[in-house]
N, CA, C and O atoms as a Maestro MAE file, in Angstrom:
{
 s_m_m2io_version
 :::
 2.0.0
}

f_m_ct {
 s_m_title
 :::
 protein
 m_atom[324] {
  # First column is atom index #
  i_m_mmod_type
  r_m_x_coord
  r_m_y_coord
  r_m_z_coord
  i_m_residue_number
  s_m_chain_name
  s_m_pdb_residue_name
  s_m_pdb_atom_name
  i_m_atomic_number
  :::
  1 25 -6.524 22.299 -11.937 1 A "UNK " " N  " 7
  2 3 -6.619 21.164 -11.047 1 A "UNK " " CA " 6
  3 2 -7.035 19.932 -11.842 1 A "UNK " " C  " 6
  4 15 -7.943 20.003 -12.670 1 A "UNK " " O  " 8
  5 25 -6.386 18.825 -11.598 2 A "UNK " " N  " 7
  6 3 -6.697 17.589 -12.297 2 A "UNK " " CA " 6
  7 2 -7.902 16.903 -11.658 2 A "UNK " " C  " 6
  8 15 -8.102 16.964 -10.445 2 A "UNK " " O  " 8
  9 25 -8.682 16.263 -12.488 3 A "UNK " " N  " 7
  10 3 -9.916 15.638 -12.018 3 A "UNK " " CA " 6
  11 2 -9.658 14.518 -11.013 3 A "UNK " " C  " 6
  12 15 -10.473 14.297 -10.117 3 A "UNK " " O  " 8
  13 25 -8.542 13.809 -11.148 4 A "UNK " " N  " 7
  14 3 -8.305 12.684 -10.258 4 A "UNK " " CA " 6
  15 2 -7.516 13.053 -9.018 4 A "UNK " " C  " 6
  16 15 -7.101 12.163 -8.276 4 A "UNK " " O  " 8
  17 25 -7.297 14.321 -8.770 5 A "UNK " " N  " 7
  18 3 -6.466 14.716 -7.637 5 A "UNK " " CA " 6
  19 2 -7.103 14.386 -6.289 5 A "UNK " " C  " 6
  20 15 -6.395 14.243 -5.293 5 A "UNK " " O  " 8
  21 25 -8.429 14.264 -6.246 6 A "UNK " " N  " 7
  22 3 -9.072 13.954 -4.980 6 A "UNK " " CA " 6
  23 2 -9.537 12.504 -4.916 6 A "UNK " " C  " 6
  24 15 -10.105 12.083 -3.908 6 A "UNK " " O  " 8
  25 25 -9.306 11.740 -5.970 7 A "UNK " " N  " 7
  26 3 -9.713 10.334 -5.978 7 A "UNK " " CA " 6
  27 2 -8.909 9.553 -4.948 7 A "UNK " " C  " 6
  28 15 -7.688 9.693 -4.868 7 A "UNK " " O  " 8
  29 25 -9.584 8.747 -4.177 8 A "UNK " " N  " 7
  30 3 -8.924 7.910 -3.173 8 A "UNK " " CA " 6
  31 2 -9.401 6.480 -3.383 8 A "UNK " " C  " 6
  32 15 -10.592 6.207 -3.235 8 A "UNK " " O  " 8
  33 25 -8.501 5.559 -3.726 9 A "UNK " " N  " 7
  34 3 -8.959 4.183 -3.947 9 A "UNK " " CA " 6
  35 2 -9.499 3.577 -2.661 9 A "UNK " " C  " 6
  36 15 -9.119 3.977 -1.560 9 A "UNK " " O  " 8
  37 25 -10.375 2.623 -2.816 10 A "UNK " " N  " 7
  38 3 -10.927 1.946 -1.642 10 A "UNK " " CA " 6
  39 2 -9.860 1.065 -1.036 10 A "UNK " " C  " 6
  40 15 -9.274 0.225 -1.718 10 A "UNK " " O  " 8
  41 25 -9.613 1.256 0.228 11 A "UNK " " N  " 7
  42 3 -8.645 0.451 0.947 11 A "UNK " " CA " 6
  43 2 -9.384 -0.674 1.637 11 A "UNK " " C  " 6
  44 15 -10.052 -0.462 2.649 11 A "UNK " " O  " 8
  45 25 -9.265 -1.866 1.091 12 A "UNK " " N  " 7
  46 3 -9.862 -3.024 1.737 12 A "UNK " " CA " 6
  47 2 -8.762 -4.043 1.998 12 A "UNK " " C  " 6
  48 15 -7.797 -4.141 1.240 12 A "UNK " " O  " 8
  49 25 -8.916 -4.787 3.059 13 A "UNK " " N  " 7
  50 3 -7.928 -5.814 3.367 13 A "UNK " " CA " 6
  51 2 -7.836 -6.826 2.235 13 A "UNK " " C  " 6
  52 15 -6.748 -7.292 1.896 13 A "UNK " " O  " 8
  53 25 -8.967 -7.158 1.661 14 A "UNK " " N  " 7
  54 3 -8.969 -8.130 0.557 14 A "UNK " " CA " 6
  55 2 -8.143 -7.623 -0.611 14 A "UNK " " C  " 6
  56 15 -7.332 -8.362 -1.169 14 A "UNK " " O  " 8
  57 25 -8.345 -6.370 -0.981 15 A "UNK " " N  " 7
  58 3 -7.620 -5.792 -2.127 15 A "UNK " " CA " 6
  59 2 -6.127 -5.689 -1.835 15 A "UNK " " C  " 6
  60 15 -5.309 -6.064 -2.674 15 A "UNK " " O  " 8
  61 25 -5.763 -5.187 -0.664 16 A "UNK " " N  " 7
  62 3 -4.347 -5.045 -0.319 16 A "UNK " " CA " 6
  63 2 -3.670 -6.407 -0.204 16 A "UNK " " C  " 6
  64 15 -2.544 -6.583 -0.670 16 A "UNK " " O  " 8
  65 25 -4.343 -7.361 0.408 17 A "UNK " " N  " 7
  66 3 -3.785 -8.702 0.531 17 A "UNK " " CA " 6
  67 2 -3.512 -9.289 -0.846 17 A "UNK " " C  " 6
  68 15 -2.456 -9.876 -1.080 17 A "UNK " " O  " 8
  69 25 -4.459 -9.130 -1.748 18 A "UNK " " N  " 7
  70 3 -4.302 -9.648 -3.105 18 A "UNK " " CA " 6
  71 2 -3.104 -9.000 -3.811 18 A "UNK " " C  " 6
  72 15 -2.296 -9.696 -4.425 18 A "UNK " " O  " 8
  73 25 -2.990 -7.690 -3.725 19 A "UNK " " N  " 7
  74 3 -1.870 -6.992 -4.361 19 A "UNK " " CA " 6
  75 2 -0.518 -7.412 -3.784 19 A "UNK " " C  " 6
  76 15 0.490 -7.422 -4.490 19 A "UNK " " O  " 8
  77 25 -0.507 -7.755 -2.511 20 A "UNK " " N  " 7
  78 3 0.738 -8.134 -1.843 20 A "UNK " " CA " 6
  79 2 1.027 -9.631 -1.914 20 A "UNK " " C  " 6
  80 15 2.095 -10.078 -1.495 20 A "UNK " " O  " 8
  81 25 0.082 -10.406 -2.441 21 A "UNK " " N  " 7
  82 3 0.284 -11.844 -2.536 21 A "UNK " " CA " 6
  83 2 0.102 -12.566 -1.217 21 A "UNK " " C  " 6
  84 15 0.722 -13.600 -0.973 21 A "UNK " " O  " 8
  85 25 -0.748 -12.018 -0.370 22 A "UNK " " N  " 7
  86 3 -1.019 -12.600 0.940 22 A "UNK " " CA " 6
  87 2 -2.489 -12.971 1.037 22 A "UNK " " C  " 6
  88 15 -3.312 -12.496 0.255 22 A "UNK " " O  " 8
  89 25 -2.811 -13.820 2.000 23 A "UNK " " N  " 7
  90 3 -4.216 -14.081 2.297 23 A "UNK " " CA " 6
  91 2 -4.734 -12.910 3.136 23 A "UNK " " C  " 6
  92 15 -3.951 -12.145 3.699 23 A "UNK " " O  " 8
  93 25 -6.053 -12.781 3.212 24 A "UNK " " N  " 7
  94 3 -6.633 -11.724 4.053 24 A "UNK " " CA " 6
  95 2 -6.225 -11.907 5.507 24 A "UNK " " C  " 6
  96 15 -5.963 -10.929 6.208 24 A "UNK " " O  " 8
  97 25 -6.169 -13.133 5.956 25 A "UNK " " N  " 7
  98 3 -5.804 -13.420 7.339 25 A "UNK " " CA " 6
  99 2 -4.355 -13.000 7.604 25 A "UNK " " C  " 6
  100 15 -4.056 -12.413 8.644 25 A "UNK " " O  " 8
  101 25 -3.459 -13.301 6.660 26 A "UNK " " N  " 7
  102 3 -2.056 -12.909 6.824 26 A "UNK " " CA " 6
  103 2 -1.925 -11.388 6.858 26 A "UNK " " C  " 6
  104 15 -1.211 -10.837 7.696 26 A "UNK " " O  " 8
  105 25 -2.617 -10.717 5.945 27 A "UNK " " N  " 7
  106 3 -2.551 -9.261 5.902 27 A "UNK " " CA " 6
  107 2 -3.099 -8.656 7.190 27 A "UNK " " C  " 6
  108 15 -2.552 -7.672 7.689 27 A "UNK " " O  " 8
  109 25 -4.163 -9.225 7.729 28 A "UNK " " N  " 7
  110 3 -4.777 -8.669 8.944 28 A "UNK " " CA " 6
  111 2 -3.854 -8.790 10.156 28 A "UNK " " C  " 6
  112 15 -4.021 -8.055 11.130 28 A "UNK " " O  " 8
  113 25 -2.890 -9.700 10.111 29 A "UNK " " N  " 7
  114 3 -1.944 -9.862 11.217 29 A "UNK " " CA " 6
  115 2 -0.801 -8.849 11.169 29 A "UNK " " C  " 6
  116 15 -0.051 -8.723 12.137 29 A "UNK " " O  " 8
  117 25 -0.660 -8.133 10.067 30 A "UNK " " N  " 7
  118 3 0.455 -7.202 9.912 30 A "UNK " " CA " 6
  119 2 0.133 -5.817 10.476 30 A "UNK " " C  " 6
  120 15 -0.964 -5.292 10.283 30 A "UNK " " O  " 8
  121 25 1.094 -5.249 11.165 31 A "UNK " " N  " 7
  122 3 0.983 -3.871 11.648 31 A "UNK " " CA " 6
  123 2 1.560 -2.964 10.566 31 A "UNK " " C  " 6
  124 15 2.694 -3.158 10.127 31 A "UNK " " O  " 8
  125 25 0.771 -1.966 10.136 32 A "UNK " " N  " 7
  126 3 1.195 -1.106 9.028 32 A "UNK " " CA " 6
  127 2 0.566 0.277 9.142 32 A "UNK " " C  " 6
  128 15 -0.297 0.518 9.986 32 A "UNK " " O  " 8
  129 25 1.015 1.174 8.278 33 A "UNK " " N  " 7
  130 3 0.573 2.567 8.300 33 A "UNK " " CA " 6
  131 2 -0.804 2.783 7.698 33 A "UNK " " C  " 6
  132 15 -1.402 3.842 7.890 33 A "UNK " " O  " 8
  133 25 -1.315 1.797 6.971 34 A "UNK " " N  " 7
  134 3 -2.506 2.015 6.169 34 A "UNK " " CA " 6
  135 2 -2.076 2.625 4.841 34 A "UNK " " C  " 6
  136 15 -0.918 3.007 4.674 34 A "UNK " " O  " 8
  137 25 -2.987 2.714 3.921 35 A "UNK " " N  " 7
  138 3 -2.676 3.242 2.598 35 A "UNK " " CA " 6
  139 2 -2.484 4.753 2.675 35 A "UNK " " C  " 6
  140 15 -3.358 5.475 3.155 35 A "UNK " " O  " 8
  141 25 -1.346 5.218 2.203 36 A "UNK " " N  " 7
  142 3 -1.021 6.659 2.183 36 A "UNK " " CA " 6
  143 2 -0.702 7.054 0.756 36 A "UNK " " C  " 6
  144 15 -0.427 6.197 -0.084 36 A "UNK " " O  " 8
  145 25 -0.738 8.355 0.477 37 A "UNK " " N  " 7
  146 3 -0.428 8.784 -0.885 37 A "UNK " " CA " 6
  147 2 0.713 9.790 -0.932 37 A "UNK " " C  " 6
  148 15 1.027 10.459 0.053 37 A "UNK " " O  " 8
  149 25 1.316 9.874 -2.099 38 A "UNK " " N  " 7
  150 3 2.329 10.881 -2.402 38 A "UNK " " CA " 6
  151 2 1.777 11.720 -3.537 38 A "UNK " " C  " 6
  152 15 1.259 11.185 -4.517 38 A "UNK " " O  " 8
  153 25 1.887 13.045 -3.407 39 A "UNK " " N  " 7
  154 3 1.341 13.940 -4.417 39 A "UNK " " CA " 6
  155 2 2.435 14.803 -5.025 39 A "UNK " " C  " 6
  156 15 3.480 15.039 -4.419 39 A "UNK " " O  " 8
  157 25 2.166 15.263 -6.235 40 A "UNK " " N  " 7
  158 3 3.103 16.179 -6.875 40 A "UNK " " CA " 6
  159 2 2.796 17.609 -6.426 40 A "UNK " " C  " 6
  160 15 1.932 17.821 -5.575 40 A "UNK " " O  " 8
  161 25 3.487 18.569 -6.986 41 A "UNK " " N  " 7
  162 3 3.321 19.964 -6.561 41 A "UNK " " CA " 6
  163 2 1.935 20.538 -6.878 41 A "UNK " " C  " 6
  164 15 1.563 21.592 -6.361 41 A "UNK " " O  " 8
  165 25 1.170 19.835 -7.734 42 A "UNK " " N  " 7
  166 3 -0.190 20.269 -8.047 42 A "UNK " " CA " 6
  167 2 -1.235 19.562 -7.187 42 A "UNK " " C  " 6
  168 15 -2.432 19.813 -7.322 42 A "UNK " " O  " 8
  169 25 -0.777 18.685 -6.310 43 A "UNK " " N  " 7
  170 3 -1.699 17.950 -5.458 43 A "UNK " " CA " 6
  171 2 -2.237 16.682 -6.080 43 A "UNK " " C  " 6
  172 15 -3.147 16.067 -5.524 43 A "UNK " " O  " 8
  173 25 -1.699 16.269 -7.226 44 A "UNK " " N  " 7
  174 3 -2.151 15.066 -7.906 44 A "UNK " " CA " 6
  175 2 -1.384 13.861 -7.346 44 A "UNK " " C  " 6
  176 15 -0.155 13.871 -7.268 44 A "UNK " " O  " 8
  177 25 -2.121 12.849 -6.968 45 A "UNK " " N  " 7
  178 3 -1.500 11.641 -6.422 45 A "UNK " " CA " 6
  179 2 -0.784 10.891 -7.542 45 A "UNK " " C  " 6
  180 15 -1.372 10.606 -8.585 45 A "UNK " " O  " 8
  181 25 0.484 10.576 -7.318 46 A "UNK " " N  " 7
  182 3 1.227 9.813 -8.312 46 A "UNK " " CA " 6
  183 2 1.690 8.454 -7.784 46 A "UNK " " C  " 6
  184 15 2.173 7.625 -8.555 46 A "UNK " " O  " 8
  185 25 1.551 8.224 -6.499 47 A "UNK " " N  " 7
  186 3 1.974 6.958 -5.922 47 A "UNK " " CA " 6
  187 2 1.297 6.778 -4.566 47 A "UNK " " C  " 6
  188 15 1.018 7.744 -3.856 47 A "UNK " " O  " 8
  189 25 1.044 5.521 -4.229 48 A "UNK " " N  " 7
  190 3 0.518 5.158 -2.924 48 A "UNK " " CA " 6
  191 2 1.520 4.235 -2.241 48 A "UNK " " C  " 6
  192 15 2.338 3.595 -2.901 48 A "UNK " " O  " 8
  193 25 1.449 4.174 -0.924 49 A "UNK " " N  " 7
  194 3 2.362 3.275 -0.226 49 A "UNK " " CA " 6
  195 2 1.770 2.800 1.094 49 A "UNK " " C  " 6
  196 15 0.854 3.402 1.655 49 A "UNK " " O  " 8
  197 25 2.337 1.692 1.564 50 A "UNK " " N  " 7
  198 3 2.057 1.162 2.897 50 A "UNK " " CA " 6
  199 2 3.408 0.872 3.530 50 A "UNK " " C  " 6
  200 15 4.262 0.220 2.929 50 A "UNK " " O  " 8
  201 25 3.593 1.361 4.746 51 A "UNK " " N  " 7
  202 3 4.828 1.091 5.478 51 A "UNK " " CA " 6
  203 2 4.514 0.078 6.574 51 A "UNK " " C  " 6
  204 15 3.540 0.227 7.313 51 A "UNK " " O  " 8
  205 25 5.346 -0.949 6.669 52 A "UNK " " N  " 7
  206 3 5.132 -2.030 7.615 52 A "UNK " " CA " 6
  207 2 6.097 -1.922 8.786 52 A "UNK " " C  " 6
  208 15 7.252 -1.527 8.624 52 A "UNK " " O  " 8
  209 25 5.609 -2.278 9.961 53 A "UNK " " N  " 7
  210 3 6.439 -2.277 11.153 53 A "UNK " " CA " 6
  211 2 7.472 -3.404 11.049 53 A "UNK " " C  " 6
  212 15 7.142 -4.507 10.614 53 A "UNK " " O  " 8
  213 25 8.715 -3.131 11.445 54 A "UNK " " N  " 7
  214 3 9.720 -4.195 11.444 54 A "UNK " " CA " 6
  215 2 9.453 -5.253 12.521 54 A "UNK " " C  " 6
  216 15 10.107 -6.296 12.541 54 A "UNK " " O  " 8
  217 25 8.506 -4.991 13.402 55 A "UNK " " N  " 7
  218 3 8.162 -5.941 14.463 55 A "UNK " " CA " 6
  219 2 7.166 -7.010 14.023 55 A "UNK " " C  " 6
  220 15 6.762 -7.852 14.825 55 A "UNK " " O  " 8
  221 25 6.770 -6.980 12.757 56 A "UNK " " N  " 7
  222 3 5.862 -7.999 12.220 56 A "UNK " " CA " 6
  223 2 6.586 -9.334 12.085 56 A "UNK " " C  " 6
  224 15 7.808 -9.423 12.203 56 A "UNK " " O  " 8
  225 25 5.790 -10.364 11.835 57 A "UNK " " N  " 7
  226 3 6.307 -11.704 11.581 57 A "UNK " " CA " 6
  227 2 7.315 -11.642 10.427 57 A "UNK " " C  " 6
  228 15 6.969 -11.257 9.310 57 A "UNK " " O  " 8
  229 25 8.556 -12.022 10.710 58 A "UNK " " N  " 7
  230 3 9.643 -11.933 9.717 58 A "UNK " " CA " 6
  231 2 9.337 -12.739 8.464 58 A "UNK " " C  " 6
  232 15 9.686 -12.326 7.358 58 A "UNK " " O  " 8
  233 25 8.692 -13.881 8.629 59 A "UNK " " N  " 7
  234 3 8.356 -14.720 7.489 59 A "UNK " " CA " 6
  235 2 7.407 -14.003 6.524 59 A "UNK " " C  " 6
  236 15 7.571 -14.079 5.307 59 A "UNK " " O  " 8
  237 25 6.421 -13.311 7.082 60 A "UNK " " N  " 7
  238 3 5.491 -12.553 6.231 60 A "UNK " " CA " 6
  239 2 6.200 -11.380 5.564 60 A "UNK " " C  " 6
  240 15 5.997 -11.123 4.378 60 A "UNK " " O  " 8
  241 25 7.029 -10.668 6.320 61 A "UNK " " N  " 7
  242 3 7.745 -9.521 5.744 61 A "UNK " " CA " 6
  243 2 8.651 -9.935 4.606 61 A "UNK " " C  " 6
  244 15 8.797 -9.198 3.631 61 A "UNK " " O  " 8
  245 25 9.260 -11.097 4.714 62 A "UNK " " N  " 7
  246 3 10.154 -11.578 3.659 62 A "UNK " " CA " 6
  247 2 9.409 -11.874 2.369 62 A "UNK " " C  " 6
  248 15 10.017 -11.868 1.299 62 A "UNK " " O  " 8
  249 25 8.129 -12.131 2.440 63 A "UNK " " N  " 7
  250 3 7.321 -12.408 1.251 63 A "UNK " " CA " 6
  251 2 6.919 -11.137 0.507 63 A "UNK " " C  " 6
  252 15 6.469 -11.196 -0.637 63 A "UNK " " O  " 8
  253 25 7.081 -10.002 1.156 64 A "UNK " " N  " 7
  254 3 6.695 -8.726 0.545 64 A "UNK " " CA " 6
  255 2 7.881 -8.106 -0.173 64 A "UNK " " C  " 6
  256 15 9.032 -8.382 0.164 64 A "UNK " " O  " 8
  257 25 7.606 -7.285 -1.143 65 A "UNK " " N  " 7
  258 3 8.651 -6.599 -1.898 65 A "UNK " " CA " 6
  259 2 8.949 -5.264 -1.209 65 A "UNK " " C  " 6
  260 15 8.646 -4.195 -1.738 65 A "UNK " " O  " 8
  261 25 9.549 -5.351 -0.019 66 A "UNK " " N  " 7
  262 3 9.812 -4.159 0.792 66 A "UNK " " CA " 6
  263 2 11.130 -3.505 0.421 66 A "UNK " " C  " 6
  264 15 12.094 -4.176 0.052 66 A "UNK " " O  " 8
  265 25 11.155 -2.189 0.524 67 A "UNK " " N  " 7
  266 3 12.432 -1.489 0.388 67 A "UNK " " CA " 6
  267 2 13.067 -1.396 1.774 67 A "UNK " " C  " 6
  268 15 12.547 -1.969 2.731 67 A "UNK " " O  " 8
  269 25 14.171 -0.689 1.887 68 A "UNK " " N  " 7
  270 3 14.898 -0.620 3.157 68 A "UNK " " CA " 6
  271 2 14.096 0.021 4.280 68 A "UNK " " C  " 6
  272 15 14.363 -0.232 5.454 68 A "UNK " " O  " 8
  273 25 13.121 0.846 3.933 69 A "UNK " " N  " 7
  274 3 12.309 1.487 4.970 69 A "UNK " " CA " 6
  275 2 11.007 0.725 5.240 69 A "UNK " " C  " 6
  276 15 10.051 1.282 5.779 69 A "UNK " " O  " 8
  277 25 10.987 -0.561 4.858 70 A "UNK " " N  " 7
  278 3 9.846 -1.439 5.129 70 A "UNK " " CA " 6
  279 2 8.571 -0.961 4.430 70 A "UNK " " C  " 6
  280 15 7.477 -1.064 4.985 70 A "UNK " " O  " 8
  281 25 8.719 -0.440 3.214 71 A "UNK " " N  " 7
  282 3 7.607 0.174 2.495 71 A "UNK " " CA " 6
  283 2 7.372 -0.522 1.156 71 A "UNK " " C  " 6
  284 15 8.315 -0.941 0.485 71 A "UNK " " O  " 8
  285 25 6.097 -0.636 0.780 72 A "UNK " " N  " 7
  286 3 5.700 -1.126 -0.536 72 A "UNK " " CA " 6
  287 2 4.952 0.015 -1.223 72 A "UNK " " C  " 6
  288 15 4.093 0.662 -0.624 72 A "UNK " " O  " 8
  289 25 5.296 0.252 -2.497 73 A "UNK " " N  " 7
  290 3 4.671 1.320 -3.276 73 A "UNK " " CA " 6
  291 2 3.743 0.739 -4.335 73 A "UNK " " C  " 6
  292 15 3.981 -0.346 -4.865 73 A "UNK " " O  " 8
  293 25 2.681 1.483 -4.632 74 A "UNK " " N  " 7
  294 3 1.721 1.110 -5.656 74 A "UNK " " CA " 6
  295 2 1.459 2.307 -6.566 74 A "UNK " " C  " 6
  296 15 1.453 3.454 -6.119 74 A "UNK " " O  " 8
  297 25 1.247 2.025 -7.835 75 A "UNK " " N  " 7
  298 3 0.837 3.083 -8.755 75 A "UNK " " CA " 6
  299 2 -0.681 3.218 -8.668 75 A "UNK " " C  " 6
  300 15 -1.360 2.282 -8.246 75 A "UNK " " O  " 8
  301 25 -1.216 4.363 -9.060 76 A "UNK " " N  " 7
  302 3 -2.679 4.487 -9.095 76 A "UNK " " CA " 6
  303 2 -3.330 3.405 -9.972 76 A "UNK " " C  " 6
  304 15 -4.413 2.917 -9.649 76 A "UNK " " O  " 8
  305 25 -2.677 3.035 -11.071 77 A "UNK " " N  " 7
  306 3 -3.238 2.001 -11.949 77 A "UNK " " CA " 6
  307 2 -3.354 0.661 -11.235 77 A "UNK " " C  " 6
  308 15 -4.324 -0.065 -11.453 77 A "UNK " " O  " 8
  309 25 -2.392 0.317 -10.393 78 A "UNK " " N  " 7
  310 3 -2.466 -0.938 -9.654 78 A "UNK " " CA " 6
  311 2 -3.670 -0.960 -8.730 78 A "UNK " " C  " 6
  312 15 -4.310 -2.000 -8.572 78 A "UNK " " O  " 8
  313 25 -3.983 0.157 -8.128 79 A "UNK " " N  " 7
  314 3 -5.092 0.209 -7.183 79 A "UNK " " CA " 6
  315 2 -6.443 0.385 -7.866 79 A "UNK " " C  " 6
  316 15 -7.478 0.072 -7.278 79 A "UNK " " O  " 8
  317 25 -6.443 0.879 -9.088 80 A "UNK " " N  " 7
  318 3 -7.696 1.077 -9.811 80 A "UNK " " CA " 6
  319 2 -8.156 -0.186 -10.509 80 A "UNK " " C  " 6
  320 15 -9.325 -0.301 -10.877 80 A "UNK " " O  " 8
  321 25 -7.242 -1.147 -10.697 81 A "UNK " " N  " 7
  322 3 -7.533 -2.343 -11.475 81 A "UNK " " CA " 6
  323 2 -8.464 -3.307 -10.848 81 A "UNK " " C  " 6
  324 15 -8.766 -4.345 -11.437 81 A "UNK " " O  " 8
  :::
 }
 m_bond[323] {
  # First column is bond index #
  i_m_from
  i_m_to
  i_m_order
  :::
  1 1 2 1
  2 2 3 1
  3 3 4 2
  4 3 5 1
  5 5 6 1
  6 6 7 1
  7 7 8 2
  8 7 9 1
  9 9 10 1
  10 10 11 1
  11 11 12 2
  12 11 13 1
  13 13 14 1
  14 14 15 1
  15 15 16 2
  16 15 17 1
  17 17 18 1
  18 18 19 1
  19 19 20 2
  20 19 21 1
  21 21 22 1
  22 22 23 1
  23 23 24 2
  24 23 25 1
  25 25 26 1
  26 26 27 1
  27 27 28 2
  28 27 29 1
  29 29 30 1
  30 30 31 1
  31 31 32 2
  32 31 33 1
  33 33 34 1
  34 34 35 1
  35 35 36 2
  36 35 37 1
  37 37 38 1
  38 38 39 1
  39 39 40 2
  40 39 41 1
  41 41 42 1
  42 42 43 1
  43 43 44 2
  44 43 45 1
  45 45 46 1
  46 46 47 1
  47 47 48 2
  48 47 49 1
  49 49 50 1
  50 50 51 1
  51 51 52 2
  52 51 53 1
  53 53 54 1
  54 54 55 1
  55 55 56 2
  56 55 57 1
  57 57 58 1
  58 58 59 1
  59 59 60 2
  60 59 61 1
  61 61 62 1
  62 62 63 1
  63 63 64 2
  64 63 65 1
  65 65 66 1
  66 66 67 1
  67 67 68 2
  68 67 69 1
  69 69 70 1
  70 70 71 1
  71 71 72 2
  72 71 73 1
  73 73 74 1
  74 74 75 1
  75 75 76 2
  76 75 77 1
  77 77 78 1
  78 78 79 1
  79 79 80 2
  80 79 81 1
  81 81 82 1
  82 82 83 1
  83 83 84 2
  84 83 85 1
  85 85 86 1
  86 86 87 1
  87 87 88 2
  88 87 89 1
  89 89 90 1
  90 90 91 1
  91 91 92 2
  92 91 93 1
  93 93 94 1
  94 94 95 1
  95 95 96 2
  96 95 97 1
  97 97 98 1
  98 98 99 1
  99 99 100 2
  100 99 101 1
  101 101 102 1
  102 102 103 1
  103 103 104 2
  104 103 105 1
  105 105 106 1
  106 106 107 1
  107 107 108 2
  108 107 109 1
  109 109 110 1
  110 110 111 1
  111 111 112 2
  112 111 113 1
  113 113 114 1
  114 114 115 1
  115 115 116 2
  116 115 117 1
  117 117 118 1
  118 118 119 1
  119 119 120 2
  120 119 121 1
  121 121 122 1
  122 122 123 1
  123 123 124 2
  124 123 125 1
  125 125 126 1
  126 126 127 1
  127 127 128 2
  128 127 129 1
  129 129 130 1
  130 130 131 1
  131 131 132 2
  132 131 133 1
  133 133 134 1
  134 134 135 1
  135 135 136 2
  136 135 137 1
  137 137 138 1
  138 138 139 1
  139 139 140 2
  140 139 141 1
  141 141 142 1
  142 142 143 1
  143 143 144 2
  144 143 145 1
  145 145 146 1
  146 146 147 1
  147 147 148 2
  148 147 149 1
  149 149 150 1
  150 150 151 1
  151 151 152 2
  152 151 153 1
  153 153 154 1
  154 154 155 1
  155 155 156 2
  156 155 157 1
  157 157 158 1
  158 158 159 1
  159 159 160 2
  160 159 161 1
  161 161 162 1
  162 162 163 1
  163 163 164 2
  164 163 165 1
  165 165 166 1
  166 166 167 1
  167 167 168 2
  168 167 169 1
  169 169 170 1
  170 170 171 1
  171 171 172 2
  172 171 173 1
  173 173 174 1
  174 174 175 1
  175 175 176 2
  176 175 177 1
  177 177 178 1
  178 178 179 1
  179 179 180 2
  180 179 181 1
  181 181 182 1
  182 182 183 1
  183 183 184 2
  184 183 185 1
  185 185 186 1
  186 186 187 1
  187 187 188 2
  188 187 189 1
  189 189 190 1
  190 190 191 1
  191 191 192 2
  192 191 193 1
  193 193 194 1
  194 194 195 1
  195 195 196 2
  196 195 197 1
  197 197 198 1
  198 198 199 1
  199 199 200 2
  200 199 201 1
  201 201 202 1
  202 202 203 1
  203 203 204 2
  204 203 205 1
  205 205 206 1
  206 206 207 1
  207 207 208 2
  208 207 209 1
  209 209 210 1
  210 210 211 1
  211 211 212 2
  212 211 213 1
  213 213 214 1
  214 214 215 1
  215 215 216 2
  216 215 217 1
  217 217 218 1
  218 218 219 1
  219 219 220 2
  220 219 221 1
  221 221 222 1
  222 222 223 1
  223 223 224 2
  224 223 225 1
  225 225 226 1
  226 226 227 1
  227 227 228 2
  228 227 229 1
  229 229 230 1
  230 230 231 1
  231 231 232 2
  232 231 233 1
  233 233 234 1
  234 234 235 1
  235 235 236 2
  236 235 237 1
  237 237 238 1
  238 238 239 1
  239 239 240 2
  240 239 241 1
  241 241 242 1
  242 242 243 1
  243 243 244 2
  244 243 245 1
  245 245 246 1
  246 246 247 1
  247 247 248 2
  248 247 249 1
  249 249 250 1
  250 250 251 1
  251 251 252 2
  252 251 253 1
  253 253 254 1
  254 254 255 1
  255 255 256 2
  256 255 257 1
  257 257 258 1
  258 258 259 1
  259 259 260 2
  260 259 261 1
  261 261 262 1
  262 262 263 1
  263 263 264 2
  264 263 265 1
  265 265 266 1
  266 266 267 1
  267 267 268 2
  268 267 269 1
  269 269 270 1
  270 270 271 1
  271 271 272 2
  272 271 273 1
  273 273 274 1
  274 274 275 1
  275 275 276 2
  276 275 277 1
  277 277 278 1
  278 278 279 1
  279 279 280 2
  280 279 281 1
  281 281 282 1
  282 282 283 1
  283 283 284 2
  284 283 285 1
  285 285 286 1
  286 286 287 1
  287 287 288 2
  288 287 289 1
  289 289 290 1
  290 290 291 1
  291 291 292 2
  292 291 293 1
  293 293 294 1
  294 294 295 1
  295 295 296 2
  296 295 297 1
  297 297 298 1
  298 298 299 1
  299 299 300 2
  300 299 301 1
  301 301 302 1
  302 302 303 1
  303 303 304 2
  304 303 305 1
  305 305 306 1
  306 306 307 1
  307 307 308 2
  308 307 309 1
  309 309 310 1
  310 310 311 1
  311 311 312 2
  312 311 313 1
  313 313 314 1
  314 314 315 1
  315 315 316 2
  316 315 317 1
  317 317 318 1
  318 318 319 1
  319 319 320 2
  320 319 321 1
  321 321 322 1
  322 322 323 1
  323 323 324 2
  :::
 }
}
């Protein structure tokens, strides 16, 4: 078992807003899944993501680097920094 398999970064609006290039107020207006993780077959987290509702303010969504499923991905290094 890897030592970082149970590590969970702190999810704060300030941190997520900063990573997404939004103000805290803008981020707080968005409806989203919250920070979720993806793990490998050993249970080690290799990626984090937030999925945004398509019903959010279109202008804010356009500022995010969303994929077709309205999701933004982060590496563990991005969240640890």
